[in-house]
HTML snippet that shows the backbone in 3Dmol.js (N, CA, C, O; Angstrom):
<script src="https://3Dmol.org/build/3Dmol-min.js"></script>
<div id="view" style="width:600px;height:400px;position:relative"></div>
<script>
const pdb = `
ATOM      1  N   MET A   1     107.393  92.119  83.330  1.00  0.00           N
ATOM      2  CA  MET A   1     108.104  91.311  84.285  1.00  0.00           C
ATOM      3  C   MET A   1     107.809  89.849  84.002  1.00  0.00           C
ATOM      4  O   MET A   1     106.646  89.465  83.871  1.00  0.00           O
ATOM      5  N   CYS A   2     108.836  89.038  83.907  1.00  0.00           N
ATOM      6  CA  CYS A   2     108.681  87.639  83.541  1.00  0.00           C
ATOM      7  C   CYS A   2     108.490  86.717  84.732  1.00  0.00           C
ATOM      8  O   CYS A   2     107.889  85.652  84.597  1.00  0.00           O
ATOM      9  N   SER A   3     108.983  87.102  85.878  1.00  0.00           N
ATOM     10  CA  SER A   3     108.948  86.260  87.060  1.00  0.00           C
ATOM     11  C   SER A   3     107.518  86.081  87.563  1.00  0.00           C
ATOM     12  O   SER A   3     106.714  87.012  87.520  1.00  0.00           O
ATOM     13  N   LYS A   4     107.206  84.863  88.046  1.00  0.00           N
ATOM     14  CA  LYS A   4     105.903  84.635  88.662  1.00  0.00           C
ATOM     15  C   LYS A   4     105.856  85.264  90.038  1.00  0.00           C
ATOM     16  O   LYS A   4     104.778  85.568  90.550  1.00  0.00           O
ATOM     17  N   GLN A   5     107.021  85.462  90.641  1.00  0.00           N
ATOM     18  CA  GLN A   5     107.085  86.123  91.940  1.00  0.00           C
ATOM     19  C   GLN A   5     107.142  87.620  91.700  1.00  0.00           C
ATOM     20  O   GLN A   5     107.981  88.098  90.936  1.00  0.00           O
ATOM     21  N   TYR A   6     106.257  88.359  92.346  1.00  0.00           N
ATOM     22  CA  TYR A   6     106.228  89.800  92.131  1.00  0.00           C
ATOM     23  C   TYR A   6     106.140  90.590  93.424  1.00  0.00           C
ATOM     24  O   TYR A   6     106.023  91.815  93.393  1.00  0.00           O
ATOM     25  N   ILE A   7     106.196  89.909  94.556  1.00  0.00           N
ATOM     26  CA  ILE A   7     106.269  90.591  95.842  1.00  0.00           C
ATOM     27  C   ILE A   7     107.536  90.120  96.528  1.00  0.00           C
ATOM     28  O   ILE A   7     107.743  88.920  96.704  1.00  0.00           O
ATOM     29  N   PHE A   8     108.388  91.063  96.918  1.00  0.00           N
ATOM     30  CA  PHE A   8     109.683  90.751  97.490  1.00  0.00           C
ATOM     31  C   PHE A   8     109.871  91.490  98.812  1.00  0.00           C
ATOM     32  O   PHE A   8     109.374  92.605  98.972  1.00  0.00           O
ATOM     33  N   PRO A   9     110.584  90.881  99.762  1.00  0.00           N
ATOM     34  CA  PRO A   9     110.939  91.620 100.978  1.00  0.00           C
ATOM     35  C   PRO A   9     112.055  92.610 100.677  1.00  0.00           C
ATOM     36  O   PRO A   9     112.963  92.311  99.902  1.00  0.00           O
ATOM     37  N   ALA A  10     111.988  93.775 101.281  1.00  0.00           N
ATOM     38  CA  ALA A  10     113.023  94.796 101.085  1.00  0.00           C
ATOM     39  C   ALA A  10     113.352  95.432 102.425  1.00  0.00           C
ATOM     40  O   ALA A  10     112.456  95.781 103.194  1.00  0.00           O
ATOM     41  N   LYS A  11     114.635  95.579 102.697  1.00  0.00           N
ATOM     42  CA  LYS A  11     115.056  96.235 103.931  1.00  0.00           C
ATOM     43  C   LYS A  11     115.228  97.732 103.738  1.00  0.00           C
ATOM     44  O   LYS A  11     115.135  98.497 104.698  1.00  0.00           O
ATOM     45  N   SER A  12     115.480  98.158 102.498  1.00  0.00           N
ATOM     46  CA  SER A  12     115.657  99.583 102.231  1.00  0.00           C
ATOM     47  C   SER A  12     115.105  99.926 100.852  1.00  0.00           C
ATOM     48  O   SER A  12     114.839  99.039 100.040  1.00  0.00           O
ATOM     49  N   LYS A  13     114.939 101.201 100.601  1.00  0.00           N
ATOM     50  CA  LYS A  13     114.444 101.658  99.295  1.00  0.00           C
ATOM     51  C   LYS A  13     115.394 101.259  98.178  1.00  0.00           C
ATOM     52  O   LYS A  13     114.952 100.980  97.063  1.00  0.00           O
ATOM     53  N   ASN A  14     116.686 101.227  98.455  1.00  0.00           N
ATOM     54  CA  ASN A  14     117.665 100.856  97.443  1.00  0.00           C
ATOM     55  C   ASN A  14     117.537  99.397  97.011  1.00  0.00           C
ATOM     56  O   ASN A  14     117.875  99.054  95.879  1.00  0.00           O
ATOM     57  N   ASP A  15     117.049  98.535  97.912  1.00  0.00           N
ATOM     58  CA  ASP A  15     116.859  97.123  97.583  1.00  0.00           C
ATOM     59  C   ASP A  15     115.886  96.933  96.424  1.00  0.00           C
ATOM     60  O   ASP A  15     116.026  95.994  95.640  1.00  0.00           O
ATOM     61  N   VAL A  16     114.916  97.810  96.316  1.00  0.00           N
ATOM     62  CA  VAL A  16     113.849  97.665  95.325  1.00  0.00           C
ATOM     63  C   VAL A  16     114.410  97.542  93.911  1.00  0.00           C
ATOM     64  O   VAL A  16     113.903  96.758  93.109  1.00  0.00           O
ATOM     65  N   PHE A  17     115.431  98.296  93.607  1.00  0.00           N
ATOM     66  CA  PHE A  17     115.932  98.328  92.240  1.00  0.00           C
ATOM     67  C   PHE A  17     116.879  97.182  91.916  1.00  0.00           C
ATOM     68  O   PHE A  17     117.479  97.161  90.840  1.00  0.00           O
ATOM     69  N   CYS A  18     117.022  96.224  92.836  1.00  0.00           N
ATOM     70  CA  CYS A  18     117.778  94.990  92.583  1.00  0.00           C
ATOM     71  C   CYS A  18     116.850  93.859  92.125  1.00  0.00           C
ATOM     72  O   CYS A  18     117.326  92.814  91.682  1.00  0.00           O
ATOM     73  N   PHE A  19     115.549  94.057  92.227  1.00  0.00           N
ATOM     74  CA  PHE A  19     114.604  93.013  91.861  1.00  0.00           C
ATOM     75  C   PHE A  19     114.411  92.970  90.344  1.00  0.00           C
ATOM     76  O   PHE A  19     114.561  93.987  89.668  1.00  0.00           O
ATOM     77  N   PRO A  20     114.080  91.793  89.815  1.00  0.00           N
ATOM     78  CA  PRO A  20     113.934  91.652  88.362  1.00  0.00           C
ATOM     79  C   PRO A  20     112.881  92.590  87.780  1.00  0.00           C
ATOM     80  O   PRO A  20     111.772  92.691  88.304  1.00  0.00           O
ATOM     81  N   GLY A  21     113.231  93.264  86.708  1.00  0.00           N
ATOM     82  CA  GLY A  21     112.295  94.116  85.988  1.00  0.00           C
ATOM     83  C   GLY A  21     112.192  95.541  86.487  1.00  0.00           C
ATOM     84  O   GLY A  21     111.559  96.369  85.831  1.00  0.00           O
ATOM     85  N   THR A  22     112.791  95.859  87.627  1.00  0.00           N
ATOM     86  CA  THR A  22     112.615  97.193  88.194  1.00  0.00           C
ATOM     87  C   THR A  22     113.502  98.256  87.559  1.00  0.00           C
ATOM     88  O   THR A  22     113.321  99.448  87.809  1.00  0.00           O
ATOM     89  N   GLU A  23     114.442  97.838  86.752  1.00  0.00           N
ATOM     90  CA  GLU A  23     115.349  98.829  86.146  1.00  0.00           C
ATOM     91  C   GLU A  23     114.629  99.831  85.247  1.00  0.00           C
ATOM     92  O   GLU A  23     115.158 100.912  84.986  1.00  0.00           O
ATOM     93  N   THR A  24     113.444  99.492  84.775  1.00  0.00           N
ATOM     94  CA  THR A  24     112.688 100.412  83.916  1.00  0.00           C
ATOM     95  C   THR A  24     111.473 101.012  84.624  1.00  0.00           C
ATOM     96  O   THR A  24     110.679 101.719  84.003  1.00  0.00           O
ATOM     97  N   MET A  25     111.328 100.735  85.901  1.00  0.00           N
ATOM     98  CA  MET A  25     110.160 101.199  86.638  1.00  0.00           C
ATOM     99  C   MET A  25     110.442 102.516  87.360  1.00  0.00           C
ATOM    100  O   MET A  25     111.572 102.803  87.758  1.00  0.00           O
ATOM    101  N   LEU A  26     109.392 103.294  87.514  1.00  0.00           N
ATOM    102  CA  LEU A  26     109.446 104.509  88.325  1.00  0.00           C
ATOM    103  C   LEU A  26     108.587 104.265  89.557  1.00  0.00           C
ATOM    104  O   LEU A  26     107.607 103.523  89.496  1.00  0.00           O
ATOM    105  N   SER A  27     108.948 104.882  90.667  1.00  0.00           N
ATOM    106  CA  SER A  27     108.152 104.689  91.866  1.00  0.00           C
ATOM    107  C   SER A  27     108.305 105.853  92.813  1.00  0.00           C
ATOM    108  O   SER A  27     109.273 106.611  92.750  1.00  0.00           O
ATOM    109  N   GLN A  28     107.333 105.978  93.689  1.00  0.00           N
ATOM    110  CA  GLN A  28     107.397 106.900  94.811  1.00  0.00           C
ATOM    111  C   GLN A  28     107.281 106.053  96.062  1.00  0.00           C
ATOM    112  O   GLN A  28     106.485 105.116  96.117  1.00  0.00           O
ATOM    113  N   PHE A  29     108.071 106.384  97.058  1.00  0.00           N
ATOM    114  CA  PHE A  29     108.041 105.630  98.297  1.00  0.00           C
ATOM    115  C   PHE A  29     107.431 106.487  99.389  1.00  0.00           C
ATOM    116  O   PHE A  29     107.765 107.665  99.518  1.00  0.00           O
ATOM    117  N   PRO A  30     106.540 105.905 100.175  1.00  0.00           N
ATOM    118  CA  PRO A  30     105.958 106.669 101.278  1.00  0.00           C
ATOM    119  C   PRO A  30     107.046 107.100 102.256  1.00  0.00           C
ATOM    120  O   PRO A  30     108.044 106.401 102.430  1.00  0.00           O
ATOM    121  N   GLN A  31     106.855 108.229 102.879  1.00  0.00           N
ATOM    122  CA  GLN A  31     107.804 108.710 103.869  1.00  0.00           C
ATOM    123  C   GLN A  31     107.556 108.068 105.231  1.00  0.00           C
ATOM    124  O   GLN A  31     108.434 108.078 106.094  1.00  0.00           O
ATOM    125  N   GLU A  32     106.380 107.521 105.423  1.00  0.00           N
ATOM    126  CA  GLU A  32     106.004 106.942 106.707  1.00  0.00           C
ATOM    127  C   GLU A  32     105.677 105.464 106.528  1.00  0.00           C
ATOM    128  O   GLU A  32     105.312 105.016 105.441  1.00  0.00           O
ATOM    129  N   LYS A  33     105.814 104.732 107.600  1.00  0.00           N
ATOM    130  CA  LYS A  33     105.392 103.333 107.567  1.00  0.00           C
ATOM    131  C   LYS A  33     103.888 103.316 107.334  1.00  0.00           C
ATOM    132  O   LYS A  33     103.178 104.194 107.824  1.00  0.00           O
ATOM    133  N   ASN A  34     103.391 102.324 106.590  1.00  0.00           N
ATOM    134  CA  ASN A  34     102.023 102.445 106.112  1.00  0.00           C
ATOM    135  C   ASN A  34     101.118 101.230 106.325  1.00  0.00           C
ATOM    136  O   ASN A  34     100.037 101.174 105.739  1.00  0.00           O
ATOM    137  N   ILE A  35     101.521 100.270 107.134  1.00  0.00           N
ATOM    138  CA  ILE A  35     100.615  99.171 107.462  1.00  0.00           C
ATOM    139  C   ILE A  35     100.249  99.308 108.928  1.00  0.00           C
ATOM    140  O   ILE A  35     101.087  99.127 109.811  1.00  0.00           O
ATOM    141  N   SER A  36      99.004  99.627 109.173  1.00  0.00           N
ATOM    142  CA  SER A  36      98.504  99.849 110.533  1.00  0.00           C
ATOM    143  C   SER A  36      98.162  98.526 111.201  1.00  0.00           C
ATOM    144  O   SER A  36      98.178  97.474 110.562  1.00  0.00           O
ATOM    145  N   ILE A  37      97.857  98.587 112.479  1.00  0.00           N
ATOM    146  CA  ILE A  37      97.417  97.399 113.210  1.00  0.00           C
ATOM    147  C   ILE A  37      96.124  96.853 112.612  1.00  0.00           C
ATOM    148  O   ILE A  37      95.925  95.638 112.581  1.00  0.00           O
ATOM    149  N   THR A  38      95.255  97.722 112.144  1.00  0.00           N
ATOM    150  CA  THR A  38      94.006  97.282 111.500  1.00  0.00           C
ATOM    151  C   THR A  38      94.303  96.494 110.229  1.00  0.00           C
ATOM    152  O   THR A  38      93.702  95.447 109.986  1.00  0.00           O
ATOM    153  N   SER A  39      95.230  97.000 109.420  1.00  0.00           N
ATOM    154  CA  SER A  39      95.612  96.289 108.195  1.00  0.00           C
ATOM    155  C   SER A  39      96.297  94.974 108.519  1.00  0.00           C
ATOM    156  O   SER A  39      96.041  93.962 107.867  1.00  0.00           O
ATOM    157  N   LEU A  40      97.167  94.982 109.522  1.00  0.00           N
ATOM    158  CA  LEU A  40      97.852  93.759 109.925  1.00  0.00           C
ATOM    159  C   LEU A  40      96.855  92.700 110.387  1.00  0.00           C
ATOM    160  O   LEU A  40      96.979  91.533 110.016  1.00  0.00           O
ATOM    161  N   LYS A  41      95.877  93.091 111.184  1.00  0.00           N
ATOM    162  CA  LYS A  41      94.857  92.150 111.639  1.00  0.00           C
ATOM    163  C   LYS A  41      94.066  91.587 110.459  1.00  0.00           C
ATOM    164  O   LYS A  41      93.706  90.410 110.457  1.00  0.00           O
ATOM    165  N   SER A  42      93.801  92.415 109.472  1.00  0.00           N
ATOM    166  CA  SER A  42      93.097  91.946 108.278  1.00  0.00           C
ATOM    167  C   SER A  42      93.919  90.886 107.556  1.00  0.00           C
ATOM    168  O   SER A  42      93.391  89.846 107.161  1.00  0.00           O
ATOM    169  N   LEU A  43      95.207  91.148 107.385  1.00  0.00           N
ATOM    170  CA  LEU A  43      96.081  90.176 106.726  1.00  0.00           C
ATOM    171  C   LEU A  43      96.137  88.863 107.493  1.00  0.00           C
ATOM    172  O   LEU A  43      96.038  87.788 106.901  1.00  0.00           O
ATOM    173  N   LEU A  44      96.298  88.950 108.820  1.00  0.00           N
ATOM    174  CA  LEU A  44      96.404  87.745 109.637  1.00  0.00           C
ATOM    175  C   LEU A  44      95.111  86.953 109.693  1.00  0.00           C
ATOM    176  O   LEU A  44      95.127  85.755 109.979  1.00  0.00           O
ATOM    177  N   ALA A  45      93.992  87.611 109.423  1.00  0.00           N
ATOM    178  CA  ALA A  45      92.694  86.928 109.357  1.00  0.00           C
ATOM    179  C   ALA A  45      92.471  86.262 108.000  1.00  0.00           C
ATOM    180  O   ALA A  45      91.450  85.608 107.788  1.00  0.00           O
ATOM    181  N   GLY A  46      93.423  86.428 107.085  1.00  0.00           N
ATOM    182  CA  GLY A  46      93.295  85.827 105.756  1.00  0.00           C
ATOM    183  C   GLY A  46      92.692  86.746 104.726  1.00  0.00           C
ATOM    184  O   GLY A  46      92.499  86.350 103.577  1.00  0.00           O
ATOM    185  N   ASN A  47      92.390  87.968 105.118  1.00  0.00           N
ATOM    186  CA  ASN A  47      91.827  88.952 104.188  1.00  0.00           C
ATOM    187  C   ASN A  47      92.948  89.697 103.464  1.00  0.00           C
ATOM    188  O   ASN A  47      94.129  89.451 103.709  1.00  0.00           O
ATOM    189  N   ALA A  48      92.579  90.574 102.604  1.00  0.00           N
ATOM    190  CA  ALA A  48      93.551  91.347 101.839  1.00  0.00           C
ATOM    191  C   ALA A  48      93.580  92.789 102.324  1.00  0.00           C
ATOM    192  O   ALA A  48      92.658  93.264 102.988  1.00  0.00           O
ATOM    193  N   ILE A  49      94.659  93.467 101.973  1.00  0.00           N
ATOM    194  CA  ILE A  49      94.698  94.915 102.064  1.00  0.00           C
ATOM    195  C   ILE A  49      94.941  95.412 100.646  1.00  0.00           C
ATOM    196  O   ILE A  49      95.551  94.719  99.832  1.00  0.00           O
ATOM    197  N   VAL A  50      94.465  96.603 100.360  1.00  0.00           N
ATOM    198  CA  VAL A  50      94.549  97.144  99.005  1.00  0.00           C
ATOM    199  C   VAL A  50      95.271  98.482  99.055  1.00  0.00           C
ATOM    200  O   VAL A  50      94.917  99.361  99.842  1.00  0.00           O
ATOM    201  N   ASP A  51      96.282  98.629  98.212  1.00  0.00           N
ATOM    202  CA  ASP A  51      97.026  99.884  98.101  1.00  0.00           C
ATOM    203  C   ASP A  51      96.557 100.592  96.834  1.00  0.00           C
ATOM    204  O   ASP A  51      96.739 100.081  95.729  1.00  0.00           O
ATOM    205  N   ILE A  52      95.958 101.759  96.995  1.00  0.00           N
ATOM    206  CA  ILE A  52      95.510 102.558  95.845  1.00  0.00           C
ATOM    207  C   ILE A  52      96.279 103.879  95.786  1.00  0.00           C
ATOM    208  O   ILE A  52      95.856 104.835  95.136  1.00  0.00           O
ATOM    209  N   GLY A  53      97.417 103.908  96.480  1.00  0.00           N
ATOM    210  CA  GLY A  53      98.173 105.142  96.661  1.00  0.00           C
ATOM    211  C   GLY A  53      98.781 105.746  95.416  1.00  0.00           C
ATOM    212  O   GLY A  53      99.046 106.948  95.395  1.00  0.00           O
ATOM    213  N   ASP A  54      99.014 104.960  94.372  1.00  0.00           N
ATOM    214  CA  ASP A  54      99.648 105.563  93.200  1.00  0.00           C
ATOM    215  C   ASP A  54      98.650 106.197  92.246  1.00  0.00           C
ATOM    216  O   ASP A  54      99.042 106.819  91.259  1.00  0.00           O
ATOM    217  N   GLY A  55      97.366 106.044  92.532  1.00  0.00           N
ATOM    218  CA  GLY A  55      96.347 106.701  91.728  1.00  0.00           C
ATOM    219  C   GLY A  55      96.106 106.083  90.366  1.00  0.00           C
ATOM    220  O   GLY A  55      95.301 106.594  89.587  1.00  0.00           O
ATOM    221  N   GLU A  56      96.790 104.991  90.068  1.00  0.00           N
ATOM    222  CA  GLU A  56      96.621 104.369  88.752  1.00  0.00           C
ATOM    223  C   GLU A  56      96.299 102.884  88.858  1.00  0.00           C
ATOM    224  O   GLU A  56      95.430 102.383  88.144  1.00  0.00           O
ATOM    225  N   TYR A  57      96.987 102.190  89.733  1.00  0.00           N
ATOM    226  CA  TYR A  57      96.818 100.750  89.858  1.00  0.00           C
ATOM    227  C   TYR A  57      96.305 100.391  91.246  1.00  0.00           C
ATOM    228  O   TYR A  57      96.609 101.067  92.229  1.00  0.00           O
ATOM    229  N   ILE A  58      95.531  99.325  91.311  1.00  0.00           N
ATOM    230  CA  ILE A  58      95.096  98.747  92.577  1.00  0.00           C
ATOM    231  C   ILE A  58      96.056  97.608  92.884  1.00  0.00           C
ATOM    232  O   ILE A  58      96.212  96.682  92.089  1.00  0.00           O
ATOM    233  N   HIS A  59      96.700  97.688  94.048  1.00  0.00           N
ATOM    234  CA  HIS A  59      97.653  96.658  94.459  1.00  0.00           C
ATOM    235  C   HIS A  59      97.016  95.815  95.569  1.00  0.00           C
ATOM    236  O   HIS A  59      96.851  96.285  96.695  1.00  0.00           O
ATOM    237  N   TRP A  60      96.664  94.581  95.244  1.00  0.00           N
ATOM    238  CA  TRP A  60      96.019  93.665  96.166  1.00  0.00           C
ATOM    239  C   TRP A  60      97.102  92.873  96.875  1.00  0.00           C
ATOM    240  O   TRP A  60      97.916  92.219  96.224  1.00  0.00           O
ATOM    241  N   LEU A  61      97.123  92.923  98.204  1.00  0.00           N
ATOM    242  CA  LEU A  61      98.123  92.204  98.992  1.00  0.00           C
ATOM    243  C   LEU A  61      97.418  91.279  99.969  1.00  0.00           C
ATOM    244  O   LEU A  61      96.504  91.694 100.683  1.00  0.00           O
ATOM    245  N   GLN A  62      97.850  90.017  99.997  1.00  0.00           N
ATOM    246  CA  GLN A  62      97.187  89.030 100.837  1.00  0.00           C
ATOM    247  C   GLN A  62      98.196  87.943 101.195  1.00  0.00           C
ATOM    248  O   GLN A  62      98.933  87.464 100.334  1.00  0.00           O
ATOM    249  N   LEU A  63      98.225  87.560 102.459  1.00  0.00           N
ATOM    250  CA  LEU A  63      99.116  86.491 102.890  1.00  0.00           C
ATOM    251  C   LEU A  63      98.624  85.160 102.340  1.00  0.00           C
ATOM    252  O   LEU A  63      97.421  84.911 102.274  1.00  0.00           O
ATOM    253  N   ASP A  64      99.571  84.303 101.942  1.00  0.00           N
ATOM    254  CA  ASP A  64      99.149  82.963 101.544  1.00  0.00           C
ATOM    255  C   ASP A  64      98.997  82.104 102.800  1.00  0.00           C
ATOM    256  O   ASP A  64      99.379  82.522 103.893  1.00  0.00           O
ATOM    257  N   ASP A  65      98.445  80.917 102.640  1.00  0.00           N
ATOM    258  CA  ASP A  65      98.160  80.055 103.789  1.00  0.00           C
ATOM    259  C   ASP A  65      99.424  79.711 104.576  1.00  0.00           C
ATOM    260  O   ASP A  65      99.382  79.626 105.803  1.00  0.00           O
ATOM    261  N   SER A  66     100.547  79.512 103.882  1.00  0.00           N
ATOM    262  CA  SER A  66     101.773  79.153 104.598  1.00  0.00           C
ATOM    263  C   SER A  66     102.268  80.311 105.466  1.00  0.00           C
ATOM    264  O   SER A  66     102.837  80.070 106.531  1.00  0.00           O
ATOM    265  N   ALA A  67     102.071  81.537 105.048  1.00  0.00           N
ATOM    266  CA  ALA A  67     102.461  82.695 105.852  1.00  0.00           C
ATOM    267  C   ALA A  67     101.605  82.796 107.108  1.00  0.00           C
ATOM    268  O   ALA A  67     102.117  83.084 108.190  1.00  0.00           O
ATOM    269  N   ILE A  68     100.321  82.563 106.970  1.00  0.00           N
ATOM    270  CA  ILE A  68      99.423  82.612 108.124  1.00  0.00           C
ATOM    271  C   ILE A  68      99.772  81.498 109.110  1.00  0.00           C
ATOM    272  O   ILE A  68      99.792  81.727 110.319  1.00  0.00           O
ATOM    273  N   GLU A  69     100.045  80.307 108.610  1.00  0.00           N
ATOM    274  CA  GLU A  69     100.440  79.197 109.486  1.00  0.00           C
ATOM    275  C   GLU A  69     101.757  79.503 110.201  1.00  0.00           C
ATOM    276  O   GLU A  69     101.912  79.189 111.381  1.00  0.00           O
ATOM    277  N   TYR A  70     102.692  80.108 109.497  1.00  0.00           N
ATOM    278  CA  TYR A  70     103.969  80.476 110.106  1.00  0.00           C
ATOM    279  C   TYR A  70     103.745  81.403 111.297  1.00  0.00           C
ATOM    280  O   TYR A  70     104.315  81.191 112.367  1.00  0.00           O
ATOM    281  N   VAL A  71     102.926  82.415 111.117  1.00  0.00           N
ATOM    282  CA  VAL A  71     102.649  83.373 112.189  1.00  0.00           C
ATOM    283  C   VAL A  71     101.989  82.657 113.374  1.00  0.00           C
ATOM    284  O   VAL A  71     102.338  82.908 114.528  1.00  0.00           O
ATOM    285  N   LYS A  72     101.049  81.777 113.088  1.00  0.00           N
ATOM    286  CA  LYS A  72     100.355  81.063 114.154  1.00  0.00           C
ATOM    287  C   LYS A  72     101.318  80.254 115.017  1.00  0.00           C
ATOM    288  O   LYS A  72     101.103  80.106 116.220  1.00  0.00           O
ATOM    289  N   HIS A  73     102.372  79.734 114.407  1.00  0.00           N
ATOM    290  CA  HIS A  73     103.290  78.844 115.132  1.00  0.00           C
ATOM    291  C   HIS A  73     104.570  79.522 115.611  1.00  0.00           C
ATOM    292  O   HIS A  73     105.306  78.927 116.397  1.00  0.00           O
ATOM    293  N   HIS A  74     104.860  80.733 115.170  1.00  0.00           N
ATOM    294  CA  HIS A  74     106.142  81.360 115.509  1.00  0.00           C
ATOM    295  C   HIS A  74     106.038  82.684 116.231  1.00  0.00           C
ATOM    296  O   HIS A  74     107.057  83.225 116.661  1.00  0.00           O
ATOM    297  N   VAL A  75     104.857  83.215 116.376  1.00  0.00           N
ATOM    298  CA  VAL A  75     104.706  84.494 117.067  1.00  0.00           C
ATOM    299  C   VAL A  75     104.025  84.225 118.409  1.00  0.00           C
ATOM    300  O   VAL A  75     103.000  83.547 118.477  1.00  0.00           O
ATOM    301  N   CYS A  76     104.605  84.760 119.452  1.00  0.00           N
ATOM    302  CA  CYS A  76     104.061  84.523 120.811  1.00  0.00           C
ATOM    303  C   CYS A  76     102.796  85.307 121.039  1.00  0.00           C
ATOM    304  O   CYS A  76     102.208  85.230 122.117  1.00  0.00           O
TER     305      CYS A  76
END
`;
const viewer = $3Dmol.createViewer("view");
viewer.addModel(pdb, "pdb");
viewer.setStyle({}, {cartoon: {color: "spectrum"}});
viewer.zoomTo();
viewer.render();
</script>
């Protein structure tokens, strides 16, 4: 993948295959929503959550400072 951006918002599973580089990728999608309140609180505190669900790669996910500031100012 050539893009520096590698995390994208998706509304549906079909959206995933519109992103750059995904035409050659294989994936499995969880059947259930998978970010709990505990994980959300970790993200909002500036920490990371780690996805090890595919058994091969560790996926580190962490909000950047602008995302945390957005939440602080836009969520009641």
